N, C-alpha and C positions, 0 to 999 in steps of 0.2 A: 983589224977592224973589218976590212973588206973580205978577208978570208973567214971571218967567223959566220957559221950559219945562223946564229941567232940574230945578227945584224941583218942578214938578207932576209931572214923571216919577217924582222920589223920593218925593213923597206918594202917588202912584199905586201904586209899588212897595210901600211900606210898607203900605198898605191891602191891597193884594193878597196880601201875606206874612202879615198878620194875618189876613184872611179864609181863606186857604188853610192857614194853620198850623194852626188849630184842627182842621178835619176831617183834614188831613194827619198831625197829631200823633196823633189818635185812631187813625187807620189805621196808623200806624208803631208807635204804642205797642201797639195792638191786636195787631198782627203779630209784635212782640217778646215781647208776654204769651202769644200762642199759641206762639211757638217756645220760650219759657221753659217753658210748660206741657208741651210735647212733651219738652223735655230732662228735666224732672222726672219725667215718666212713664217715659221710657227709664231714668233713673237708679233709678227705682222697681222697675222690671221687672228691671233689671241687679241690684239688691240681692236682690230676691226669688229670681233665677235663682242668684245666689251663695250663698243660704241653702239653696236646694234642692240646689245642687251640694254644699255642705257637708255636708248632711244625708245625701246619696247616698254621698258618700266615707266618712262615718262608718260608714253601714250596710255598704258594701262592706269597710271595714276590719274591721268586726265580723264580717261573714261570712267573711273570710279567716282571722281569729283562730280562728273556730269550726272551719272546715275543716281548718285546722293542728293544732288539738287533736284534732280527729275523726281526723285522719291519723295523728297520734302515738299515740292510743288504738288504731287499728287495727293499727299496726306492733306496738306493744306486746302486744296481743292475739295477733297472729300470731307474735311470740317466743314467748309462753307456750305457746301450742298447739304450736308446733314443739318446745319442749322437753319439753311432756307427751307428744308423739308419739314423740318420740326416747327418753324413759324407758320408755314403753310397749313400744317396739320391742326395747329393751334386756332389759326384764324378759321380753317374750315369746321373745326368743333365748336368754336364760338358760334358760328353761324347757323349750325346745325342745331346747337341748343337754343339759339334765340328762335329758329324757325318752330321747334317743336314746342318751346313755351308760348309762342303766339298762336300756334295750332291749338294748344291746350286751353289758352285764355278763349279762343274763338268757339271752342266746343263748350266750354263752361258758359260763355255768353250766350251761346245758342240754347243750351239746356236751360239757362235761367229764363231765357225769352220764352221757350217752349213751356216751362213750368207756370210763368206768369201768364201765358195765354190759356194755358188748362185751368189754372185757378180763376181767371176772369171769366173763362167759359163757364166753370162750375158755379162760379159767384152769380152770372147773369141766369143761368139755369135755375138755381136756387131762387133768386130774386123773382124770376118769371114764375116760377112754381108758386112761391109765396103770394105774388101779386094775383095769379090766377084764383088761388085758394080764398084770397080776401075778396076778389071781385066777385066770385061766385057766392060767397057767404054773405056779403054786405052790399051787393049792388042789386038793385031791382030792375025790372024790365024797362020802364020808361026812362030811367036815368041811363040804361045801358045803351039804348038806341040814340040818345042825344050824345053820348060820348063816341059811338061810331061814327055818326054824321060829322062831328067836329073833326075827328081824325081823318076822315075821308076828305074833308075840306082842306086840312093842312098837308096832305099828302103830296099835291103838285109842289107846293112851295119848299118842301123838303127834299124832293128828288132833284131839283135844279139847283 
């Protein structure tokens, strides 16, 4: 057994494996530990990125909800403002129509008064002309003088 070269090759191989195994196992285990540490670091980084993404998602969802509520408030305010403007426009239109109606009624009343004054003036002129004609045709001189004196006597009473 000790004289067989196969035995000594086996012993040398076992010694070689034992001698190489210790530093090689440290190197292999160190590489695996390093790789394991890298994987852990990557997992930790992925977890922190996921948490940050969740935080950002929550923030964006909150902002979206705020923007939506703000948009709804703007729309609500715009509708209320439109209703207020509509009511104001209706009130202004009603007032303007009332003013124009009153102006038209005033113009009609003024035209009626002017027409009535013109008719009265024409009636007075016609009556005076008819009276003058009747007086000229039917009134003699002594009677005319008596009427003039009577009118002159009543004049101070009528002026006061």
